[in-house]
N, C-alpha and C positions, 0 to 999 in steps of 0.2 A: 662426909658433906660435900667432898668437891664434885661428886657426880650428879647431884639436884639440877644445879643449873645447867648442864648441857640436856639431861631428858626433859627440863621444861621449854626448852628451844626447840625442840624436833616437832612437836605438833603446830608450833608457829611456823617454820619453815615448811611443812606439809601444807598447813592452809594458805601460805603464801604461792606455792607453785602451784594449787587447785584454783586459786582465785586468778591468778596469771593465765592457766592454760583455758580457764572458764571465758575468760576477757578474749584471748585469741580465738575461740570459737563463735562467742559472741560477734567479734568483728567480721568472722569471715562468714557467718549468718547473714548478718547485716548487710555484708558486701556483695552476698550471692542474693538477697532479696533484691537489693538495689541494683544490681546488674539485671535481674529479671525484670524488675520494674521497667529499667531504662530499655530492654530487649521490648516488651511489650510496647511500649510507647513508641518506639522505631517503627514495630510492625504497623500500628495505628497510621503512625504518619505516613509510611511508604503506601498502605492500602487506600488513604484518604484522598488521594488524587488519582485522576483517569489521564493525565496526561504523560505520557510515557517518558519524554526529557525530565520531567520533574520527577516521577518514581526513580529513574535511576540515579540521579543525582542526590536525592534524598538517600537511599541505599547506601550509596557511597560514603558520605556524610556518617551516615548510622554507625555503618562499621567501624570507621576510623575512630569514632567516638568512645565506642562499646569495649574495643579493646587497646584502648589507650595508643594507637598506631600516629606514628609521624606523617608516614606516607600511606595513600591509598589509591586504588585505581580500579574501575570496571573496564573490563575489555569486553566489548559485544561482540561476537564472531558472526562471520557471513557464512555463505552454504558452504565455503570452499574450507572453512575452519580457519580464516585468516580475519584479523582485525578489520570490522567494520567502522569500530568507533571506539575510542578511548577516553573514559570520564576519569579525570584527575583530582586528587585532594592531597594539597601539599607539593605538589610538584610544578613548575611554570611551564606556560603555554610551548614552549620550545621543547622542554622535555618531555612532556605529554603528547607531543608530536612526534618526535623521536620513538616513541613507543609504538604510536599509531602505525608506522610505516616499518617497524620491527617485524622480520620474518619471525613466525615462532617456531617452524623446524621443529627439532627434538630438546628445544630449550626449555628451561624451567616455567615459562611462562603457560607452555603447552600440556604441561603434566596434569593439571587439575581436569582439563578436557578430554586428554586421553585416557585417565585411569577414573574418570568419573568419581574422583575422591579428593577430600583434602591433603593440601601439601603442606608440612611445617617442618621449618628449618631453623638450626641453632645460628648458623654461619651460612647465609645463601652464596656467599663470595666464593666459598670452598666448594660448593657442588659442582659435580662435574657436568652438568647440563647448563651451568649457569652463563657461558660464553661470553661474560662481560658485560652484557646488556647493550643497549644502544648508548652512544657516544654522549656524555654530558651528563646521563642520568646518576644520581647521587649514591655513594658507596652504601648496599644495602648487606645487612647482617642477618638478624632474625626476619622471617619470612613466614608467612602465611597463606596460602592460596587456595579457594574454595569454588568448586563449580557452581554455579545458576543453573537449575534445570526447570524448564517450562515444560511439562509433560514429559514426553521421553526426547526430548531435545536438550541439548546443551546450550541453552541463551549466550552464556558467557561466564568469566571468571572475576570473583572478586579477589583482589591483592591487596595485602596488608603488609609493610615493611617496617623497622625500625620500630620496635617499641620502645616508648619513653623510659626514661630512666636506667638506660641501657639492660633492659629485662628481656624476657626470652616469652613466646607466644606458648601458654600451656593448653594441657588439654580442655581446661574450661575456655578458654579463647575460641579455640576452636569448635567446640559444643556451641558456644552462642553464635560465632558467625555462620557455621551450618544451620544453626535454627533461623538466622535472620534471614540467608539465602533460599531455605525452602518457604519461608513464609512470602519473600518477594517474588519466588517465581509464579504465584499465585496472582499476586498484584500487576506483573508484568504480562501476564497474560490477559488479564482483563484490561489493563491499557491497551495492549494491541489489538484488541478485540474491538476497542472503543475507538480505536484511531483507523483500524480498516473500515468501520461501519461509516463513521464521519467522513474518510475520505470516498468510499463509494456512494454516498449521499450527495455529497459535493461532485462526483463524477458525473451523476445521473443528472443534477441540476444543470451543470455546465453542459451537457449533452443535449438536453431539453433547451436551453437557450440559444446555442448555436442552432439547433434545427428551426427555432422561432424566429431567430433573426434572417437566417436564410430566405424562408418563406415568406417573410413579410418585406423581402425585397432588398436585404442588407448586401452591401457590397462585400465580395468574397475577401478583398484583404482585410477588411474591416472583421470579418468572420475569423480569418487567421491569426490578426492581432489578438483578438480574444482568446483565439487557442493557445496561443504562445503563453499569454497572461496567466491561464487557468493551469497550464501544464507547469510551469515554474513554480507557482503558488503551492500546486497540490504535492509535487515531487520536493518541494523545499530547496529547488535550485536556486542558484545565484544571478543567472542570466539562461533566456531563452530565445534561441535564433532560429527564424523558418528560412531554409535555404530553397529557392527554386532555379531551375536548370535556366541557363541564357537559351538563345535561340539555336544556336548550335549544339546544345547539349554537350559541351566541353568542360563548363564550369558550373558550378553551382552558387550562386549569389545571394548574400545574406540580404534578403528583400525586406523582412520585418524582425524587431527584435524588441526584447523586454527585459528589463532590468537596469542597474545603474549603469551599465556601460553600452546601452543599447544604442545610442546616437553616434560612438565609436567604432561600432562594427557594422554597421547598415552599409550596405554595398561592396561590401570586402568578399573577393572571389575565394572559391577554394575549388583545385582542380578536379576531376572525377577519376582520372587515373590516378593508380598508386595510392589512394587514400582512403580510409575508413567511410568518410562521409559518401563518396563515389560509390562504394561498394554497396553500402546501406540502400543507396538510392536504385541500383542495378538489382540487386537483388531482392528489395524488398521485406528486407528482415531486421529487425532492431539489433541494436549491438551495446553492450555495455563496457565501458573504457574506464581503466583503472586511472590512467594520465592521458589527457588530449594530446600530450606530445606524441603519442604513439600515434595518433589519426592524423598526423601532420595538420594541424589547426592551430596556424599561427595567430589568427585572429581572436584566440583566446588564452593560449600558453603563454604568450609574451605580457599577458596583463594578470598572470598569477593563477590562472585557473587550471584545475587538474582533473579529478573525476569528471566523467563526460557520458552521456546517455545520447543515443542517436535511434530515433525513431522515422520509420518512412511515412510522409502522408501520402495516403491513397489507397486504391482498392490493389487486389493482389495481380491483377491484370494491368494495372495501369498506376505508377508511383508518380505523384505531381512533386514531390519534391521532399526535404528532410528537416525533422525536428530534432535541433542540436539544444540538449540541456546541460548546462554546466556548474561546476560547484568550485570553491577557490581550494588552492591546494591541500590545508590543513584540515578539511572536512571529509566526512566521509564518502566512499562510492554509494551509489544507487544501488540499493538491492533489487532480488528478483522479482518480489511483489509490486515493486514501483515500477520497473520495467513494465510487467504485464499492464500493470493499469493503464500508463500513461500511451502504450502500444494500443490497446482497447478504445481506449478516449480519442487517440489520432484517427483511428480506424473509423469510429463511427463518425465523425467530424467530416471525414472525407468520403464516407457513403452518402450523408446531408448535402455537401458540396456538389456531387454527382447529381442527386436526386434534383436539387434547385437549378442547376445547369440544365438537366434535362427538362425541366419545368420550363425555363426562360426559352430555351429552343423551341419547343413546342409554341409557346406563347408567340415567339417572332415567327414561326411558320404559319400560324394563323394569319397574322399580319402581312405577311409577305403573299398569299394566296390572296386575301382581302385587297391588296391594292393592285396584284395582277389583274384581280376579277374587275376594279373600277378601271383600271388602265384598257383594259379590252373592251368595256360597255364604252367608254368615252370614243376610243378610236372606231369600233365597229359601228356605233349606234349614233353618238352624238355628232361625230366630225361629219359622218356620211349625210346625216340629215340637214346640216349646217350646209355642207357644201352642194347639196341638192338644191338647198332654198338659194342659195347665191347662184346657182346655173340658173335656175328658173326666172329670177330677177335679172339676170343679164339678158334672158332672151327675151324680157318684158321691155327692157330699155329702149328698144329699136322702134316698138309701138307705142310709144309714148311721144305725143306730139308737143307738149308743154316743156319747153327748157327746164324750167325751175324743177318740175316735178321729175324730170331725167337727172337732174345733179342729185336729187333727194334720195333718187332710189340707188345711184350711183355710190352715193355716201354710205348707203346701208349695205352694198355688196363689199365696199372697202372694210365696212367695221365687223362683216363676218368674215372676212378671208384674215383680218386682225384676231378674231375670236379663235378661229381655227388654228392659227400658228401657235396661240398662247396655249390652247387645249394640247396640242402636240407637245408642247414643250413641258407640260405636267404629265403626259403620257410616258415623258422620258424619265421624269424625277421619280413616277410611280414603279418604274420597272426596275429602278436601281436599288439593291438593299440598303437600308438604313445605316447612315453613317454619321459617326461624332461630329459635332458642329465644327468643331475645328478642322476638318478633314473635307468637307464637302465645300468646295467652290461657290455652289449657289448660294449656299448660308454665307460665305465668306463675304460675297459682294453684298447681298443683301444688308449684312450687319455693316460694311462700310459705308452704303449709302444711308443705313440709320443714323450710324455714328457721326454722320456730316450734317445730319439737319440742324442742330442747334447753331453751328456755324452759318450753315447758309440762311437760317431765318426760314427755312420753307422746308416741309418734307418732299424729297425727291421721287419722281415717279419712277418706276423700276421695270424694265423689261427684258424677260430672260426666254432664249427660243434656242431649240438645238440639245444635243447631248452634250451639255458643260461639263458634267461631272464626270464623264466617261472618255469622250474623245480629246480633252484639253491636256495635255502633259503638265507634270507639277510645276516644273520650271517656267513654261508659258504662262499658266495660273498666277504663279508669282509674281510675274513681269505685270499682267493684267490689273492684280490688285494694286500693283505701285502705281501704274498710270491712273487708274480710276482715283485714288487718295489724291495723286498730284492735281487731277482735272478737278477735283471738287474743292480742294483747297483755293485754286486758282480762281475760281467761280465766287467762292466765300470772300476773296480779298478783294478781288478787283470788279465784278460784274455787277453788284448790286441789283440782283435777279430776284424776281417772285415767284419764277418757275423754273425746276430744272428737272430734265428728263434724262434716264440714263439706260440704254439699250445694252444687249450682250447678245450676240448670235453665234452659234457654232455650227458650221456645215463645213464644207472644205477649207474655211477660213474662220478664225477667230476675230469677230469684230465688235470694237466698242465705240459706241457713240453716246456724246455727252452733250444736250443740248440746253440753253438757257436763252432768257427772255432778256439779258440785262444790257449794258450799254455798249457791249462789244469790245475788242482789241483797238486800243489806238495804234495809229500807223508808225508813232515813233516810241512807242512802249518796249520796256524791256522784254527780251525772248529767251532769256536763258534757261527757264525752267520748260518752255517748249521744245526748245533745242534738245536737252533730255529725254522727252519723251520721243522725240524725234529718232533721236540716236538708239533707244529701244526698239524701236520699230524695226530699224535698218538691220539692227543686230540678228533679229530674228527673219530677215528677209521680207518684211512686210513693209507698209506705207502707213504715213502719218500727215493729217492735214487739219486745218482750222481756218473755217470759212465764217463771212458773216450770212446772219439770216435776214431774209428781204425785209421780214415783219420785225426785225429790231433783236438782237441777242447775237449768240455766236454758236457754231457747230463743231465739235471737235470730234474726230474721227480717227481711230487707230487699230489699224486691220495687220495681222499677219497670218501665215498659211499655216494649217495643220497638218502632222504626221497622219498618216492613215491609222485608222484605230486599232485599238489592242485586238489580238485574235480572242474571239469570245465575248466582244462588247457586245452590249444589246443592240439590236437593230428593230426598229419601230418602223412599220410599214406607212407610207405616206399617204 
């Protein structure tokens, strides 16, 4: 009877074992179902966005979650097989930056790329290709690396380390991450195609905008500023600098900049000899630089910039300058696709600049030809007719018996002579190439006279004769403007005049005369200002005088000799 209880317990024990095994299998099935469900959710999450940076971030986070890894990272490879970017999960920014610059070599991080197969290790620290990893990286035992392939190209590697609860990555983990990486390859390809299409569309739009601005007469500096801004944004750079050569072509000067440090770098020179910027300028070829310190570019390196891209601005036959793009040290270098895009964009902008300048030169030539034609017509036709009319009247004066009529004819002859002188002065101006207002002495004289109108209480009359813009040296012209300003100021303060006349004549001497109808200069008045004008005349070997006008007022005359005209100066026949 003692055997009966033992036999009755056996079925119960076998049933418990069966239930326990069934429970384990159900848990495994449920766990597998949950992981498959999580995998599908991760694939949908990755494929639901077309922004490449977002896709890569979601992929890294999803991989870490699916296999319960403490650390995860996605290393994006460049065309040379080095890290172009490293996206971390669970690592600090300093640790991630250390991996980014860590040389792959034959180390553990390069295995998935080299073998195009997953790598799963129980204790990575004991692996012969571990090489210690970058300094500061946390201890890593369990390790899983899976390559991400886009078509036949290895885009990068997924790295997972330190499975939680001191566990190890198993075959199921490897299968899950491999499936995720396979699905991610399609999403990455779609995101890359979308990004390339978007950048190409923006490139075409920006090129069209540059051409439109140039053809509508925009200044070239404005267009180069737009080029820098668009290049920085399209390449995702932190700064863009347009370097243009100085007059001696010994240095490249930062003329235009866009970015947070733009104001700090403008005006900074970079030598052309023994620098990468100078090489790009001389050879007209772009260059990608992993570290701007290798390019001898102190304007950016001491401000924390590392990766750089140098692109020539101009046509193959003529380089105008260099476009310098820079990123901060911790960021990835510029890839080949970005280099090609910015190079093409810069070249197209340079062609537009060339065409716009050629169009402006053609328009300027038309204006110069028209001015030359008008000058010839004035000299050969108008002046000659006026001169003939004056000669006829001069011969007629002797035949007029009435004294009053003779005086009238003589005044008419004088007016014709004055008109001829004014037309000759206009001929001189027309035969000169157009100059900016601040460099034309004629315009500066007129501006000074107009500026004194308010203080004078009347608009002064101005008469200009001779080749003022070509025969007057710059230093003498500056003295003339100073004397004119002082003379008009004296009239405004002391003369109480209702009429002021300014005359400037340039032949073998430069003569300034300022006449007014005011109260004149008192005999015992202060003359310190006039002594200053006299000293200026004497210093140039000239003369100065102030005389009363019989009808009332004062005549100031300042005259200095002129050096012979420069070679190549315009000669206008008398």
